[in-house]
N, C-alpha and C positions, 0 to 999 in steps of 0.2 A: 503493499500500500503506499504510495507518495504522499507526502504530506507536504503542503505549501500555503504561502500567504499570498493573498492576490491582491494587485494595486487597481486592476479595472476588470469588468467582465468580459471585455471583447478579448482579453488574452486566453479566457478559459476554452475557446472553441477548440484550438488545437488539442489541448490536454483532454477534452471531454471526448475527442473522436479516439484516442487510444484506451479507454477504460470503460469497462460494463456500467460503473457506477459512480457519482459525484456524491460525495458525502459533505456537507455545508456546516459549520459552527459558526454562528452568528452572534458576537457577543461585543462589549463593550469594556473599554477601562475603568467606567465609574460603575459597572453593574457588580454589587458584591457577590450575587450568585454566581456571576461568570468567572470571578476569581476562585471560588469555590470549586469548579468544573474540573476533573482532572481527567484526563483521556490519555493517559501514558499507555494503556494498555492496547492503543490501534498499533502500537509498533510491532505489537508480536502478532498481529491478525493478517494472515493471508488469503487475501480477495483482491479481486480485479477490478480495484477502486481509487478513486483520487479522494483525500481528505485535504479540502479546502476551508483553511481560517478566514472568516470574514470579520474586520471590526467595523462595527456597524457605524461607527462615528467618523471613523478616520477617513473610509472611502465615501467617494460621493454616487451612491448607490442611483442607479437610474430607477426612478419612481415606477416605472412599469414592472420593473423586476422584483421591486419592495412590493408591488400590490399583487403581482403573480406568485409570490412565494407565502405571503400573508404573514411577515414577519411582525409581530405587537407586544411580543414579550422576549425577554432575553434570560438565561442564554436559549438559543433554539438551534436544536440539529434536526436537519433535514438531508434525506437521501432522494436521489433523483435516478431513474434508469435513464441511462443516455439514449438507449434504442428507442425506446417510446416516449421518452421526454416527461414521463411521469411519475409523480412523485410516490414514493415506494412506504416513507414512512416520514413522521414528522413527531418532534418529542421537545416540549418546554420544560426545561429544569433542569437539576443536577444529579440526576439518580442513576450511575454508573452501570449499574447492573442491566436499568431497561434499554439504557442506549448500546451496551456491549451486546445483549442478548438480540436487540433488533439488527445489528451489524451483524453477528453471527447467523442469523436467520436468512441473510440475503443467500447464503451459500445452496440452502436448501429450497429457495423460491424458483417457480417455472414463471420467469418474465419475460417469456417469449411472446409478445401480443400479434 
């Protein structure tokens, strides 16, 4: 799993084409819950996906993209199937077990629409 931080969503298209899933983590430096979220377990997961850290305040996110992914609370984790461009799961909060299980379940999903 590749982990990156992005400075624009325009730079994502090439990366998205190389992976089955994109997992986005939306957070902000001022968010106390975001600071508690620890996703170090992602380093040990073998999955055809890219993990993208997005600082909600740092980058000037396109409003259409914000509306599309419906971010209204932080932290938010969203997984998108790149082939179908459909949301697979969305989680708001800091429960690492829920996040980990959701990601691990991607291996058992049949997502070829």
